[in-house]
N, C-alpha and C positions, 0 to 999 in steps of 0.2 A: 166534487165540491164546486158549487156555482160561484162564478166570479162576482156576479151581482150581489150574492149573499155576503161576500167579504165586505162589500161596501156597506151593507146593512149593519154588520158588526161594528164597523168603524163609527157609524152614526150613533149606535147605542152607547159606545164608549164616550163619544163627544157629549151627548146629552145626559149621560149617567142615569138614563131612564128608558125603559122599553116603550112605555106609552108615548113619551115625548118624541122619541125617534120614529115611532110608527106614524105619528101625526105628520112629522116632517117628510117622511117617505111616502105618505099617502097610501099606506096599507093598514089593515086592522091589527090590533095588538095580539090577538091569539095567533094569527098567521106568523107574525114576527117572532113570537115566543117559540112557536113550533120550529121555525128555521134555526133559531139559536140552539135548540135542543138537538136537532138533527146534526148540526155541525159539531157540537160537543161530543155526540156519540161517535161520529165518523172520525174525529181527531183523537178520541179517547182522552179528553181532558175537560175540566170544568173551566169555562172561559170567564163567566161572571158569577160573582157572589150577590145574591139577592138580599136586600134589607128593606126596612120600612120606608126609607127615603128614596130608594131607587136601586141601582146596581153599580158595582165597581169590579174591575178586572181582578182576577186572581193573579198570582205570580206567573203561573204558566200562561194564563190568559193574556197578560201584558206582552209576553214573548210572542205568542201567536199573533196578536194584533199588530205588533211591530213588523212582523214579516208580511202580514196582510197589507199593511200600508205601502210597503216597498213594492209588492206585486201590483197593487192598484196604480201606483205612481208610474211604474214601468209600462204598464198597458196604456195608461193615458198618454205617456210620452210617445209611444209608438203610433197611437191614433193621431196625435198632433203632427208628428213627423211626416206622415203620409197624407194628411189632410191640409197641408200648408197651402194657404190661399194668399197670393200676393195682393189681393184686393181687400184683405181684412187686416185689421190691426188689433192685437190683443196684448194687454198689459194689466197686471194685477199686483199692486204694491201698497204697503202700509208704511208710513214714514213719520218722523217727528215734524213739528211745525218749524220749518226752516226755509228761508228765502233762497239759499243756494240750491236746495233740492227742488223747489218749485220752479226755479229758473231752468234747471236741467230738464225737468218734465216738459216745459214749454219748448225748449230747443229740440227735444226728442220729437214732439208733435210736428215741428216745422221741417224736419229732415225728410228727404225722399218723397215729398208730396204725401206724407202720412195723413194729413187732414182730408185728403180726397178719398181715402179708403173707408170701408165700413168699419166703424169704431166699436170696440168692446173694451172699455177702459175702466179700471177701478183704482182710483188714487185716493187713499184714505190717510188722514192725519190724526195721530193719536200718540199716547205715551209708550214708552219702551216695553212695559209689562204687557199691555194689550197687544202690541205688535208681535211679541214673542208668542203669545197665546194664539193669535190669529193665524200666524204662519204654521204653528204646530197643529192647529185644528184643520188646516187646509182652507181657511177662509181667504187667505192671501198667499200667492206663490212666493213673493219676495217681500222682505221687510228691511227697514233701516232702523237700528236701535242706537240710542245716544245715552251715554252715562259718563260720570267723572272717571278719569283715568285711574284714580286711586281705587275705584270699585270694580276694576276689570275682572279680577279673579272671581268675585261674587257672581257677576253676570256670566262668566265663562262656565261656572258650575251649573247655572240654570240652563244655558244653551246646550251643554253636554248632556244634562239629564234628559232634555227633551229631544236629543239626537238631531240638533240643528247644525248645519254648516254655517260658519261665520268667516267673513273676510274684512280686514280693516280697510276703511275708506279714507279716513281723515282724522288727524289729531289737531286740536286747536285750543286757544284760550278764548273764553267769552269776552266780548268787548261791549262798550257802551254806545248805544245808538241815540243820538239827539238830533234836533232840528238845527238849521243854520241860524235860528234866532235864539237858541239857548245861550245863556250867559257863560256857559262853560266851553263854548265852541273853540275858543282860541287859547285855552289854558291846559296845563297838565292837570289831569284829574286824579284825585285821591279819594279814598272812601269817605273821608270827613266832608268832602264837597257835596256828596250825594245826600247828606242828611237834610239839606234845605230843598231837595228836589222830590218829585213824586215818581216812584217807580211803577211802570206798567208791567205787571207780571203776566206771563203767559205760559201755557203748557205745564210740564211737570219739572221745570228747571228752576231751582232756587239757589241763587248765588249769594245774596246778601245775608250775612249771619248776625250782624249787629243791628238789632231792631230798635235801638234807643233813638227816640224822636224820628223814627223812620215812617214815612207816609207811602202807601202803595195802593194800587187798584189791580184787581184780578180781571184781566180782559182776555177773552179767548177768540175773538174775531179779529183776523188780521187787518181788515179794512179800517175798523174803528181805532185800532192801535195806531196806525199811521196817521189818521186824522187827529187824534189826541196829541201826538208828538208835534204835529205842525201847528195846531191851534193853541196849545198850551205850552209855551216855551220852556217852563221849568219841569218838564217831564223827560224821562229816559227809559230805555229798555236794555237789558242784557241780551245780547244776540250772538249767534255764531257769525263768522265772517260772511259778508254780503257782497254780491256782484256790484261793481262800480256803476254799472248802468242803472241799477235800481236805486242806488244812493243819489245819483244825479237826478233821476226822474222825480224823486220825492224831496229834494233839497235836504237830504240827511247828511250827518257827519258821523263817522265811526271813530271812536277814541278808545285807546287802551287805558285801563286803570293802573296807575303806577304802583300801587301797593296791594293789589288783589289779582292774583293770577291762579286760576284753577283750570288745569287742562282737562278738556273733554275729548271724547272719541266717538266717532260714528262707525258702526259695523253693518255691512250687508249680511243678511241672514236668509236662509232657505232650508227646506227640509232635506235631510240626507237622502240621496237617491233621486232627488229632483234634478232634471237636466235643463239647464238654462236654454230657453228658446232664443230664436234670432232676435225677437222683439226685446226680450230681457237683456240680451247682450248689447243691443243698440242703446237702450236706456242707460245701462251701466257705463258705456263709453261716453255718453253725453254727461253723465254725472261726474266722471273723472276729469273731463275737459273743463267743466265749470269749477271743480275743486282747484285745478291748476291756476285758474284765473283769480280766485279769491285768496289764495295763499299769501 
């Protein structure tokens, strides 16, 4: 059984289509179909069920593919371990939009002359469901997922189903970010006070549940979010704890809401069998250092 052919099977499962996988792998479809048939005959199982929209793994096929992924991960780890190059920097991570995480990423780049190395970095910001899928599919090696603490069991079920390892990083309450010119700056803030303000929503986090007379804008670019906070005093954002350095640089104030506390939690995730590289470990160390600063 050819090791490269195991990778082909994983691509077919990922795209749920032999033709799409063949295009991605730059081989012709008949050749890929023949490889699948040969592996099925050799393993004496049917790996994929064909239907008019593509292919799906059989029960035995899912078991086979799970083992194939473990083999591929172990071989890739061995390659990385013996091809370690102190002049190269590799990091591949998918995260929520969060200032403390981006600050950790910056600190990571600054450590040990990392910026002088050959860089191969993939830092992607997206929602938790896309992060889980990206890590599961192998698009990213590491991920950070964020969700309300009350939904923890629901997310654990998803992570366990996809055989992902997860490690708690940080539990926190969302806070209100405003500019120093906001009229609420020196006051204790309650939910009723926010009805006269404009909320800048971002990402897949939704805190406010009372929409009566509530004004908001959906903004997904971090730069314009900060500009709006500074230029329009009666605006605010719900955010995770932020580094003091960033608050000072932007003349921002972080305030707790006295009558609205919803705990959220961030988890580090990666595929079972994936062995954290030295670069991964260094980034996680930077992440935990910044978390201690913002607590």
